[in-house]
C-alpha positions as CSV (number, residue, x, y, z in Angstrom):
1,M,49.8,2.3,192.7
2,K,52.2,2.4,189.7
3,K,54.6,5.3,189.2
4,F,55.8,6.6,185.8
5,K,58.2,9.2,184.6
6,L,57.9,11.3,181.4
7,K,60.8,10.6,179.1
8,N,59.9,13.2,176.4
9,H,58.2,16.6,176.4
10,F,54.5,15.7,175.9
11,K,51.4,17.8,175.7
12,G,53.0,20.8,177.4
13,L,54.5,18.7,180.2
14,K,58.2,18.7,180.9
15,K,60.5,15.7,180.6
16,G,61.1,14.1,184.0
17,T,57.6,14.8,185.4
18,H,56.5,12.0,187.7
19,F,53.0,10.5,187.4
20,Y,50.8,8.0,189.2
21,L,48.6,5.6,187.3
22,I,45.1,6.3,188.5
23,A,43.0,4.1,186.2
24,E,43.4,1.7,183.3
25,S,40.6,0.4,181.1
26,E,40.1,-1.7,178.0
27,F,37.3,-1.5,175.5
28,I,37.4,-3.8,172.4
29,G,41.1,-4.2,172.6
30,I,42.0,-0.5,173.0
31,K,43.6,0.3,176.4
32,E,43.4,3.7,177.9
33,Y,45.2,5.0,180.9
34,V,44.6,7.9,183.3
35,L,47.7,9.4,184.9
36,R,48.0,12.2,187.5
37,T,51.1,14.2,188.3
38,K,52.8,13.5,191.6
39,D,51.3,16.7,193.2
40,L,47.8,15.7,191.7
41,S,47.5,19.1,189.9
42,Y,47.3,17.7,186.4
43,R,45.4,14.8,184.9
44,I,46.0,13.2,181.5
45,S,44.2,10.4,179.6
46,I,46.3,8.5,177.0
47,N,46.3,5.3,175.0
48,E,48.7,2.4,175.3
49,A,51.0,3.6,172.4
50,E,51.4,7.0,174.0
51,L,52.2,5.4,177.3
52,K,54.9,3.1,175.8
53,R,56.4,5.9,173.7
54,N,56.5,8.7,176.2
55,F,56.7,7.2,179.7
56,I,59.1,5.0,181.8
57,F,57.8,2.7,184.5
58,M,59.4,3.6,187.8
59,S,58.0,1.4,190.5
60,K,54.9,-0.1,192.1
61,E,53.9,0.8,195.6
């Protein structure tokens, strides 16, 4: 499972919040990612551009 960290405030979430990548999908060249907070209380669905712009890859378990 991949871990990400939020590098900017985004959709009401604070900078530094840790996320797990739950699912990734691609449909006609458009990638979409589903992330959950570390405590699993919040779920967010974003595209590849938002992932690159707002998240930092931390590690892979």
